[in-house]
C-alpha positions as CSV (number, residue, x, y, z in Angstrom):
1,X,112.2,125.9,89.9
2,X,110.1,123.3,88.4
3,X,110.0,122.9,84.5
4,X,108.4,120.5,82.1
5,X,110.2,118.8,79.3
6,X,107.8,117.4,76.6
7,X,109.1,114.0,75.6
8,X,108.3,113.0,71.8
9,X,110.8,110.3,71.3
10,X,110.6,106.9,73.1
11,X,114.4,105.8,73.0
12,X,116.5,107.0,75.8
13,X,116.7,107.6,79.4
14,X,114.0,110.3,79.5
15,X,111.2,108.2,78.1
16,X,112.4,105.2,80.1
17,X,112.2,107.3,83.3
18,X,108.6,108.1,82.5
19,X,107.6,104.7,81.5
20,X,109.2,103.3,84.7
21,X,107.4,105.7,86.9
22,X,104.0,105.0,85.3
23,X,104.4,101.2,85.8
24,X,105.6,101.9,89.6
25,X,102.9,104.4,90.4
26,X,99.6,103.1,88.8
27,X,98.0,99.6,88.6
28,X,98.0,98.1,85.1
29,X,94.4,98.7,84.4
30,X,95.0,102.4,84.8
31,X,97.3,103.1,82.0
32,X,97.3,102.1,78.2
33,X,99.4,99.1,76.8
34,X,103.0,100.4,76.6
35,X,103.2,100.1,72.9
36,X,100.2,102.3,72.6
37,X,101.7,104.9,75.1
38,X,104.7,105.0,72.9
39,X,102.8,105.5,69.8
40,X,100.7,108.4,71.4
41,X,104.0,109.9,72.7
42,X,105.4,110.1,69.2
43,X,102.3,110.9,67.1
44,X,99.5,112.4,69.0
45,X,99.9,116.2,68.8
46,X,97.3,116.9,71.6
47,X,99.1,114.5,73.9
48,X,101.9,115.7,76.0
49,X,104.2,113.2,77.8
50,X,106.4,115.3,80.1
51,X,109.4,115.1,82.5
52,X,109.0,117.2,85.7
53,X,112.5,118.8,86.1
54,X,114.1,120.6,88.9
55,X,117.6,122.0,88.5
56,X,118.3,119.6,85.5
57,X,117.1,116.5,87.4
58,X,113.9,114.6,86.8
59,X,111.5,114.4,89.7
60,X,108.4,113.1,88.1
61,X,106.2,113.0,85.2
62,X,102.9,114.3,84.0
63,X,100.9,113.6,80.7
64,X,98.2,115.5,79.6
65,X,95.8,116.3,76.8
66,X,94.8,119.6,75.1
67,X,91.3,120.1,74.3
68,X,89.5,123.2,73.2
69,X,87.8,123.9,76.6
70,X,90.2,122.3,79.0
71,X,93.4,120.3,79.7
72,X,93.1,116.6,80.9
73,X,95.8,115.4,83.3
74,X,96.1,111.6,82.4
75,X,98.9,110.6,84.7
76,X,100.9,112.5,87.3
77,X,103.5,111.0,89.5
78,X,106.4,112.1,91.6
79,X,109.6,109.9,91.7
80,X,109.2,107.7,95.0
81,X,112.6,109.2,96.1
82,X,111.4,112.6,95.7
83,X,108.1,112.5,97.3
84,X,107.1,114.6,100.3
85,X,109.4,117.3,99.4
86,X,106.8,119.6,97.7
87,X,107.3,118.7,94.0
88,X,103.6,117.7,93.6
89,X,102.4,121.0,94.9
90,X,105.0,122.9,92.8
91,X,104.2,121.1,89.6
92,X,100.7,121.4,89.9
93,X,101.2,125.2,90.6
94,X,103.3,125.3,87.4
95,X,100.7,123.6,85.3
96,X,98.0,126.1,86.6
97,X,100.3,128.9,85.6
98,X,101.0,127.9,82.2
99,X,97.6,126.4,81.3
100,X,95.0,128.9,79.8
101,X,92.0,126.8,80.4
102,X,90.5,124.6,83.2
103,X,92.3,121.5,84.2
104,X,90.3,118.1,84.7
105,X,91.7,114.8,86.1
106,X,90.4,111.4,87.4
107,X,90.6,110.1,90.8
108,X,89.7,107.0,92.7
109,X,86.5,107.3,94.9
110,X,87.2,108.4,98.4
111,X,86.8,104.9,99.9
112,X,90.3,104.0,100.8
113,X,92.7,106.1,103.1
114,X,95.1,106.6,100.0
115,X,92.5,107.9,97.7
116,X,91.1,110.2,100.3
117,X,94.6,111.6,100.7
118,X,95.0,112.1,96.9
119,X,91.7,113.9,96.8
120,X,92.7,116.0,99.8
121,X,96.1,117.0,97.9
122,X,94.2,118.1,94.8
123,X,91.7,120.2,96.9
124,X,94.6,121.9,98.6
125,X,95.7,122.8,95.2
126,X,92.3,124.3,94.3
127,X,90.7,121.4,92.6
128,X,87.0,120.6,93.1
129,X,85.5,116.9,93.3
130,X,82.6,116.5,91.2
131,X,80.2,114.2,92.9
132,X,78.7,112.7,89.6
133,X,79.1,109.2,89.1
134,X,81.9,108.4,86.5
135,X,83.4,105.3,85.1
136,X,86.8,105.2,83.5
137,X,86.6,103.2,80.3
138,X,89.1,100.3,80.2
139,X,92.6,101.1,78.6
140,X,93.0,97.5,77.7
141,X,90.8,95.2,75.4
142,X,90.2,92.8,78.3
143,X,89.6,95.5,80.8
144,X,86.6,96.7,82.8
145,X,85.2,100.0,83.4
146,X,86.7,101.5,86.8
147,X,84.7,103.8,89.3
148,X,86.3,107.1,89.2
149,X,85.4,110.7,90.0
150,X,86.4,113.9,88.1
151,X,88.2,116.8,89.6
152,X,88.3,120.1,88.1
153,X,90.3,123.5,88.6
154,X,88.9,126.5,86.8
155,X,85.7,127.5,85.4
156,X,83.7,124.2,84.7
157,X,80.5,123.5,86.2
158,X,79.6,119.8,87.1
159,X,75.9,120.5,86.4
160,X,76.4,122.3,83.0
161,X,79.9,120.9,81.8
162,X,79.9,117.3,82.9
163,X,78.3,115.7,79.8
164,X,80.6,117.6,77.3
165,X,83.7,116.9,79.4
166,X,82.7,113.0,79.6
167,X,82.1,112.7,76.0
168,X,85.4,114.3,75.2
169,X,87.4,112.3,77.5
170,X,85.6,109.1,76.2
171,X,86.0,109.9,72.5
172,X,89.5,111.3,72.6
173,X,91.5,109.6,75.4
174,X,89.7,106.4,75.6
175,X,88.6,106.2,71.8
176,X,84.9,105.1,72.5
């Protein structure tokens, strides 16, 4: 059975596992500087950096933000050694069970096969792809905005809620 273990200290094997998985799973422009990530993990009360655990063993990680109207999944990755064993589906199902508000996440546009598969995975978990153009602000000072799209699970409407969701993410997650 999947469980989440929030990590608030950045020393030790649990945090090292999360950091390694982020580095292996995402291009550098899609995550913040590691010192900043460590600081957020220790100090930001609305930022949750979690191990995904199955039977006492880490199988992945998920980081998310808690906002008044929704949760935002910033990073979600299953350990490469554990992929294709259903852990991604179980983890998303668990998050949907414990969250009491809609869930928002960013995905790359469906231009490459891998991004199409990722979008398909989230759609099978009940997420809807918003077609409104969205630019992910840079995590790093020398970075560029990246074309992304938002996916949502729960009672948020693209037409009505997109401006507020975008403003919340830009202000709180990206600091602009």
